[in-house]
Jmol script that loads the backbone (N, CA, C; Angstrom):
load data "model"
ATOM      1  N   MET A   1       0.863  -1.190  -0.026  1.00  0.00           N
ATOM      2  CA  MET A   1       0.000   0.013  -0.018  1.00  0.00           C
ATOM      3  C   MET A   1       0.873   1.225   0.021  1.00  0.00           C
ATOM      4  N   ALA A   2       0.342   2.320  -0.484  1.00  0.00           N
ATOM      5  CA  ALA A   2       1.111   3.566  -0.493  1.00  0.00           C
ATOM      6  C   ALA A   2       0.107   4.720  -0.278  1.00  0.00           C
ATOM      7  N   VAL A   3       0.614   5.753   0.367  1.00  0.00           N
ATOM      8  CA  VAL A   3      -0.096   7.011   0.586  1.00  0.00           C
ATOM      9  C   VAL A   3       0.723   8.124   0.023  1.00  0.00           C
ATOM     10  N   SER A   4       0.126   8.972  -0.784  1.00  0.00           N
ATOM     11  CA  SER A   4       0.806  10.187  -1.302  1.00  0.00           C
ATOM     12  C   SER A   4      -0.021  11.390  -1.031  1.00  0.00           C
ATOM     13  N   ALA A   5       0.672  12.533  -0.812  1.00  0.00           N
ATOM     14  CA  ALA A   5       0.039  13.817  -0.620  1.00  0.00           C
ATOM     15  C   ALA A   5       0.991  14.937  -0.999  1.00  0.00           C
ATOM     16  N   LEU A   6       0.433  16.047  -1.534  1.00  0.00           N
ATOM     17  CA  LEU A   6       1.229  17.225  -1.741  1.00  0.00           C
ATOM     18  C   LEU A   6       1.441  17.878  -0.369  1.00  0.00           C
ATOM     19  N   ALA A   7       2.657  18.310  -0.082  1.00  0.00           N
ATOM     20  CA  ALA A   7       2.908  19.021   1.155  1.00  0.00           C
ATOM     21  C   ALA A   7       3.993  20.081   0.831  1.00  0.00           C
ATOM     22  N   GLY A   8       3.805  21.248   1.411  1.00  0.00           N
ATOM     23  CA  GLY A   8       4.761  22.313   1.218  1.00  0.00           C
ATOM     24  C   GLY A   8       4.419  23.510   2.065  1.00  0.00           C
ATOM     25  N   GLY A   9       5.155  24.561   1.882  1.00  0.00           N
ATOM     26  CA  GLY A   9       4.919  25.786   2.626  1.00  0.00           C
ATOM     27  C   GLY A   9       4.353  26.872   1.748  1.00  0.00           C
ATOM     28  N   GLY A  10       4.206  28.053   2.308  1.00  0.00           N
ATOM     29  CA  GLY A  10       3.625  29.176   1.589  1.00  0.00           C
ATOM     30  C   GLY A  10       4.472  29.603   0.399  1.00  0.00           C
ATOM     31  N   SER A  11       5.791  29.435   0.469  1.00  0.00           N
ATOM     32  CA  SER A  11       6.659  29.861  -0.629  1.00  0.00           C
ATOM     33  C   SER A  11       6.881  28.739  -1.662  1.00  0.00           C
ATOM     34  N   ASP A  12       6.343  27.586  -1.403  1.00  0.00           N
ATOM     35  CA  ASP A  12       6.555  26.404  -2.219  1.00  0.00           C
ATOM     36  C   ASP A  12       5.440  26.361  -3.293  1.00  0.00           C
ATOM     37  N   ASN A  13       5.870  26.466  -4.593  1.00  0.00           N
ATOM     38  CA  ASN A  13       4.900  26.431  -5.662  1.00  0.00           C
ATOM     39  C   ASN A  13       4.188  25.086  -5.820  1.00  0.00           C
ATOM     40  N   LEU A  14       4.723  24.011  -5.229  1.00  0.00           N
ATOM     41  CA  LEU A  14       4.124  22.690  -5.361  1.00  0.00           C
ATOM     42  C   LEU A  14       3.398  22.287  -4.052  1.00  0.00           C
ATOM     43  N   SER A  15       2.926  23.274  -3.286  1.00  0.00           N
ATOM     44  CA  SER A  15       2.287  22.942  -1.986  1.00  0.00           C
ATOM     45  C   SER A  15       0.838  22.535  -2.156  1.00  0.00           C
ATOM     46  N   GLY A  16       0.274  22.788  -3.283  1.00  0.00           N
ATOM     47  CA  GLY A  16      -1.166  22.445  -3.477  1.00  0.00           C
ATOM     48  C   GLY A  16      -2.072  23.638  -3.152  1.00  0.00           C
ATOM     49  N   ILE A  17      -1.523  24.737  -2.713  1.00  0.00           N
ATOM     50  CA  ILE A  17      -2.360  25.934  -2.417  1.00  0.00           C
ATOM     51  C   ILE A  17      -3.039  26.392  -3.689  1.00  0.00           C
ATOM     52  N   ASP A  18      -2.371  26.313  -4.828  1.00  0.00           N
ATOM     53  CA  ASP A  18      -2.999  26.676  -6.112  1.00  0.00           C
ATOM     54  C   ASP A  18      -4.200  25.819  -6.397  1.00  0.00           C
ATOM     55  N   LEU A  19      -4.112  24.522  -6.087  1.00  0.00           N
ATOM     56  CA  LEU A  19      -5.238  23.598  -6.350  1.00  0.00           C
ATOM     57  C   LEU A  19      -6.409  23.953  -5.444  1.00  0.00           C
ATOM     58  N   VAL A  20      -6.124  24.252  -4.172  1.00  0.00           N
ATOM     59  CA  VAL A  20      -7.181  24.591  -3.216  1.00  0.00           C
ATOM     60  C   VAL A  20      -7.864  25.881  -3.624  1.00  0.00           C
ATOM     61  N   SER A  21      -7.054  26.911  -3.966  1.00  0.00           N
ATOM     62  CA  SER A  21      -7.645  28.191  -4.356  1.00  0.00           C
ATOM     63  C   SER A  21      -8.431  28.132  -5.631  1.00  0.00           C
ATOM     64  N   ASP A  22      -7.908  27.322  -6.590  1.00  0.00           N
ATOM     65  CA  ASP A  22      -8.624  27.178  -7.841  1.00  0.00           C
ATOM     66  C   ASP A  22      -9.972  26.462  -7.618  1.00  0.00           C
ATOM     67  N   LEU A  23      -9.959  25.448  -6.739  1.00  0.00           N
ATOM     68  CA  LEU A  23     -11.213  24.720  -6.427  1.00  0.00           C
ATOM     69  C   LEU A  23     -12.214  25.660  -5.784  1.00  0.00           C
ATOM     70  N   ALA A  24     -11.715  26.463  -4.813  1.00  0.00           N
ATOM     71  CA  ALA A  24     -12.630  27.438  -4.145  1.00  0.00           C
ATOM     72  C   ALA A  24     -13.216  28.426  -5.132  1.00  0.00           C
ATOM     73  N   ALA A  25     -12.403  28.901  -6.047  1.00  0.00           N
ATOM     74  CA  ALA A  25     -12.899  29.847  -7.076  1.00  0.00           C
ATOM     75  C   ALA A  25     -13.919  29.163  -7.968  1.00  0.00           C
ATOM     76  N   THR A  26     -13.696  27.918  -8.342  1.00  0.00           N
ATOM     77  CA  THR A  26     -14.633  27.168  -9.163  1.00  0.00           C
ATOM     78  C   THR A  26     -15.948  26.955  -8.448  1.00  0.00           C
ATOM     79  N   MET A  27     -15.833  26.644  -7.161  1.00  0.00           N
ATOM     80  CA  MET A  27     -17.066  26.356  -6.355  1.00  0.00           C
ATOM     81  C   MET A  27     -17.707  27.589  -5.786  1.00  0.00           C
ATOM     82  N   ALA A  28     -17.180  28.770  -6.004  1.00  0.00           N
ATOM     83  CA  ALA A  28     -17.713  30.026  -5.423  1.00  0.00           C
ATOM     84  C   ALA A  28     -19.199  30.224  -5.742  1.00  0.00           C
ATOM     85  N   PRO A  29     -19.634  30.028  -6.974  1.00  0.00           N
ATOM     86  CA  PRO A  29     -21.044  30.213  -7.222  1.00  0.00           C
ATOM     87  C   PRO A  29     -21.955  29.300  -6.419  1.00  0.00           C
ATOM     88  N   ILE A  30     -21.550  28.027  -6.250  1.00  0.00           N
ATOM     89  CA  ILE A  30     -22.340  27.062  -5.467  1.00  0.00           C
ATOM     90  C   ILE A  30     -22.303  27.460  -3.981  1.00  0.00           C
ATOM     91  N   MET A  31     -21.083  27.824  -3.506  1.00  0.00           N
ATOM     92  CA  MET A  31     -20.959  28.235  -2.066  1.00  0.00           C
ATOM     93  C   MET A  31     -21.823  29.458  -1.820  1.00  0.00           C
ATOM     94  N   GLU A  32     -21.875  30.386  -2.768  1.00  0.00           N
ATOM     95  CA  GLU A  32     -22.720  31.553  -2.588  1.00  0.00           C
ATOM     96  C   GLU A  32     -24.189  31.195  -2.617  1.00  0.00           C
ATOM     97  N   GLN A  33     -24.556  30.286  -3.536  1.00  0.00           N
ATOM     98  CA  GLN A  33     -25.971  29.875  -3.653  1.00  0.00           C
ATOM     99  C   GLN A  33     -26.405  29.130  -2.340  1.00  0.00           C
ATOM    100  N   MET A  34     -25.498  28.367  -1.719  1.00  0.00           N
ATOM    101  CA  MET A  34     -25.823  27.656  -0.517  1.00  0.00           C
ATOM    102  C   MET A  34     -25.708  28.526   0.759  1.00  0.00           C
ATOM    103  N   GLY A  35     -25.262  29.758   0.624  1.00  0.00           N
ATOM    104  CA  GLY A  35     -25.181  30.680   1.756  1.00  0.00           C
ATOM    105  C   GLY A  35     -23.936  30.460   2.590  1.00  0.00           C
ATOM    106  N   VAL A  36     -22.913  29.801   2.043  1.00  0.00           N
ATOM    107  CA  VAL A  36     -21.682  29.515   2.823  1.00  0.00           C
ATOM    108  C   VAL A  36     -20.844  30.785   2.866  1.00  0.00           C
ATOM    109  N   ILE A  37     -20.689  31.452   1.725  1.00  0.00           N
ATOM    110  CA  ILE A  37     -19.864  32.628   1.632  1.00  0.00           C
ATOM    111  C   ILE A  37     -20.217  33.384   0.349  1.00  0.00           C
ATOM    112  N   THR A  38     -19.990  34.700   0.392  1.00  0.00           N
ATOM    113  CA  THR A  38     -20.222  35.451  -0.849  1.00  0.00           C
ATOM    114  C   THR A  38     -18.927  35.481  -1.667  1.00  0.00           C
ATOM    115  N   ALA A  39     -19.010  35.717  -2.969  1.00  0.00           N
ATOM    116  CA  ALA A  39     -17.839  35.847  -3.783  1.00  0.00           C
ATOM    117  C   ALA A  39     -16.991  36.965  -3.341  1.00  0.00           C
ATOM    118  N   PHE A  40     -17.589  38.019  -2.871  1.00  0.00           N
ATOM    119  CA  PHE A  40     -16.812  39.194  -2.312  1.00  0.00           C
ATOM    120  C   PHE A  40     -15.985  38.782  -1.132  1.00  0.00           C
ATOM    121  N   GLU A  41     -16.586  38.020  -0.225  1.00  0.00           N
ATOM    122  CA  GLU A  41     -15.866  37.555   0.979  1.00  0.00           C
ATOM    123  C   GLU A  41     -14.744  36.611   0.622  1.00  0.00           C
ATOM    124  N   LEU A  42     -14.951  35.730  -0.365  1.00  0.00           N
ATOM    125  CA  LEU A  42     -13.969  34.793  -0.790  1.00  0.00           C
ATOM    126  C   LEU A  42     -12.791  35.471  -1.475  1.00  0.00           C
ATOM    127  N   GLY A  43     -13.098  36.476  -2.306  1.00  0.00           N
ATOM    128  CA  GLY A  43     -12.096  37.130  -3.031  1.00  0.00           C
ATOM    129  C   GLY A  43     -11.198  36.224  -3.890  1.00  0.00           C
ATOM    130  N   PRO A  44     -11.821  35.491  -4.785  1.00  0.00           N
ATOM    131  CA  PRO A  44     -11.082  34.468  -5.559  1.00  0.00           C
ATOM    132  C   PRO A  44      -9.855  35.048  -6.335  1.00  0.00           C
ATOM    133  N   GLU A  45      -9.908  36.343  -6.669  1.00  0.00           N
ATOM    134  CA  GLU A  45      -8.787  36.957  -7.433  1.00  0.00           C
ATOM    135  C   GLU A  45      -7.487  36.932  -6.659  1.00  0.00           C
ATOM    136  N   THR A  46      -7.579  37.018  -5.340  1.00  0.00           N
ATOM    137  CA  THR A  46      -6.391  37.140  -4.514  1.00  0.00           C
ATOM    138  C   THR A  46      -6.248  35.978  -3.497  1.00  0.00           C
ATOM    139  N   LEU A  47      -7.119  35.010  -3.582  1.00  0.00           N
ATOM    140  CA  LEU A  47      -7.174  33.913  -2.593  1.00  0.00           C
ATOM    141  C   LEU A  47      -5.847  33.191  -2.494  1.00  0.00           C
ATOM    142  N   GLN A  48      -5.272  32.799  -3.630  1.00  0.00           N
ATOM    143  CA  GLN A  48      -4.033  32.032  -3.593  1.00  0.00           C
ATOM    144  C   GLN A  48      -2.908  32.865  -2.931  1.00  0.00           C
ATOM    145  N   GLU A  49      -2.781  34.133  -3.248  1.00  0.00           N
ATOM    146  CA  GLU A  49      -1.726  34.981  -2.654  1.00  0.00           C
ATOM    147  C   GLU A  49      -1.951  35.135  -1.152  1.00  0.00           C
ATOM    148  N   ARG A  50      -3.213  35.258  -0.722  1.00  0.00           N
ATOM    149  CA  ARG A  50      -3.521  35.429   0.705  1.00  0.00           C
ATOM    150  C   ARG A  50      -3.191  34.165   1.480  1.00  0.00           C
ATOM    151  N   ILE A  51      -3.521  32.992   0.917  1.00  0.00           N
ATOM    152  CA  ILE A  51      -3.249  31.731   1.617  1.00  0.00           C
ATOM    153  C   ILE A  51      -1.688  31.555   1.682  1.00  0.00           C
ATOM    154  N   CYS A  52      -0.997  31.828   0.590  1.00  0.00           N
ATOM    155  CA  CYS A  52       0.497  31.696   0.602  1.00  0.00           C
ATOM    156  C   CYS A  52       1.097  32.628   1.625  1.00  0.00           C
ATOM    157  N   ALA A  53       0.622  33.872   1.720  1.00  0.00           N
ATOM    158  CA  ALA A  53       1.149  34.850   2.649  1.00  0.00           C
ATOM    159  C   ALA A  53       0.915  34.411   4.104  1.00  0.00           C
ATOM    160  N   GLU A  54      -0.268  33.885   4.358  1.00  0.00           N
ATOM    161  CA  GLU A  54      -0.581  33.407   5.680  1.00  0.00           C
ATOM    162  C   GLU A  54       0.281  32.165   6.104  1.00  0.00           C
ATOM    163  N   ALA A  55       0.407  31.278   5.150  1.00  0.00           N
ATOM    164  CA  ALA A  55       1.200  30.058   5.384  1.00  0.00           C
ATOM    165  C   ALA A  55       2.693  30.467   5.675  1.00  0.00           C
ATOM    166  N   SER A  56       3.205  31.402   4.897  1.00  0.00           N
ATOM    167  CA  SER A  56       4.561  31.865   5.067  1.00  0.00           C
ATOM    168  C   SER A  56       4.726  32.560   6.428  1.00  0.00           C
ATOM    169  N   ALA A  57       3.795  33.451   6.719  1.00  0.00           N
ATOM    170  CA  ALA A  57       3.843  34.242   7.956  1.00  0.00           C
ATOM    171  C   ALA A  57       3.822  33.319   9.197  1.00  0.00           C
ATOM    172  N   ASN A  58       3.064  32.253   9.128  1.00  0.00           N
ATOM    173  CA  ASN A  58       2.953  31.334  10.272  1.00  0.00           C
ATOM    174  C   ASN A  58       3.900  30.146  10.196  1.00  0.00           C
ATOM    175  N   GLN A  59       4.786  30.161   9.181  1.00  0.00           N
ATOM    176  CA  GLN A  59       5.706  29.058   8.933  1.00  0.00           C
ATOM    177  C   GLN A  59       4.940  27.732   8.957  1.00  0.00           C
ATOM    178  N   SER A  60       3.795  27.717   8.244  1.00  0.00           N
ATOM    179  CA  SER A  60       2.907  26.552   8.224  1.00  0.00           C
ATOM    180  C   SER A  60       3.343  25.564   7.131  1.00  0.00           C
ATOM    181  N   VAL A  61       2.882  24.348   7.276  1.00  0.00           N
ATOM    182  CA  VAL A  61       2.984  23.334   6.291  1.00  0.00           C
ATOM    183  C   VAL A  61       1.588  23.047   5.779  1.00  0.00           C
ATOM    184  N   VAL A  62       1.412  23.106   4.495  1.00  0.00           N
ATOM    185  CA  VAL A  62       0.119  22.862   3.856  1.00  0.00           C
ATOM    186  C   VAL A  62       0.126  21.416   3.319  1.00  0.00           C
ATOM    187  N   VAL A  63      -0.895  20.632   3.689  1.00  0.00           N
ATOM    188  CA  VAL A  63      -0.927  19.257   3.195  1.00  0.00           C
ATOM    189  C   VAL A  63      -2.251  19.137   2.362  1.00  0.00           C
ATOM    190  N   GLY A  64      -2.024  18.684   1.124  1.00  0.00           N
ATOM    191  CA  GLY A  64      -3.186  18.525   0.247  1.00  0.00           C
ATOM    192  C   GLY A  64      -3.867  17.174   0.479  1.00  0.00           C
ATOM    193  N   ARG A  65      -4.751  16.817  -0.434  1.00  0.00           N
ATOM    194  CA  ARG A  65      -5.486  15.593  -0.257  1.00  0.00           C
ATOM    195  C   ARG A  65      -4.547  14.399  -0.329  1.00  0.00           C
ATOM    196  N   TYR A  66      -4.977  13.341   0.310  1.00  0.00           N
ATOM    197  CA  TYR A  66      -4.210  12.114   0.346  1.00  0.00           C
ATOM    198  C   TYR A  66      -4.728  11.242  -0.803  1.00  0.00           C
ATOM    199  N   GLU A  67      -3.846  10.522  -1.430  1.00  0.00           N
ATOM    200  CA  GLU A  67      -4.198   9.505  -2.421  1.00  0.00           C
ATOM    201  C   GLU A  67      -3.645   8.200  -1.953  1.00  0.00           C
ATOM    202  N   VAL A  68      -4.488   7.206  -1.858  1.00  0.00           N
ATOM    203  CA  VAL A  68      -4.102   5.887  -1.374  1.00  0.00           C
ATOM    204  C   VAL A  68      -4.140   4.868  -2.508  1.00  0.00           C
ATOM    205  N   GLY A  69      -3.146   4.071  -2.575  1.00  0.00           N
ATOM    206  CA  GLY A  69      -3.068   3.028  -3.605  1.00  0.00           C
ATOM    207  C   GLY A  69      -2.693   1.685  -3.001  1.00  0.00           C
ATOM    208  N   ALA A  70      -3.224   0.658  -3.574  1.00  0.00           N
ATOM    209  CA  ALA A  70      -2.895  -0.724  -3.108  1.00  0.00           C
ATOM    210  C   ALA A  70      -2.697  -1.616  -4.308  1.00  0.00           C
ATOM    211  N   TRP A  71      -1.692  -2.486  -4.190  1.00  0.00           N
ATOM    212  CA  TRP A  71      -1.405  -3.417  -5.265  1.00  0.00           C
ATOM    213  C   TRP A  71      -1.254  -4.807  -4.668  1.00  0.00           C
ATOM    214  N   SER A  72      -1.553  -5.762  -5.487  1.00  0.00           N
ATOM    215  CA  SER A  72      -1.381  -7.197  -5.031  1.00  0.00           C
ATOM    216  C   SER A  72      -1.023  -8.046  -6.225  1.00  0.00           C
ATOM    217  N   ARG A  73      -0.504  -9.220  -5.887  1.00  0.00           N
ATOM    218  CA  ARG A  73      -0.202 -10.205  -6.903  1.00  0.00           C
ATOM    219  C   ARG A  73      -1.016 -11.464  -6.567  1.00  0.00           C
ATOM    220  N   VAL A  74      -1.475 -12.059  -7.606  1.00  0.00           N
ATOM    221  CA  VAL A  74      -2.278 -13.302  -7.393  1.00  0.00           C
ATOM    222  C   VAL A  74      -1.445 -14.525  -7.752  1.00  0.00           C
TER     223      VAL A  74
END
end "model"
wireframe off; spacefill off
backbone 0.3
color backbone group
């Protein structure tokens, strides 16, 4: 078995922050329709930069989704 995930910091271009911010921007109309957040509050135009800045400022590690795989031989 294997587990893989993107992990990085705010200054790391491969941290997955771009994937999360792109997904949030894509889902913004649905989130707004469901009353979760308004597009203005989300600010999709600057979301990636804001997440990166906060991750860098807090010296955080960002972990993306996990992908699990399993192989076997018969």
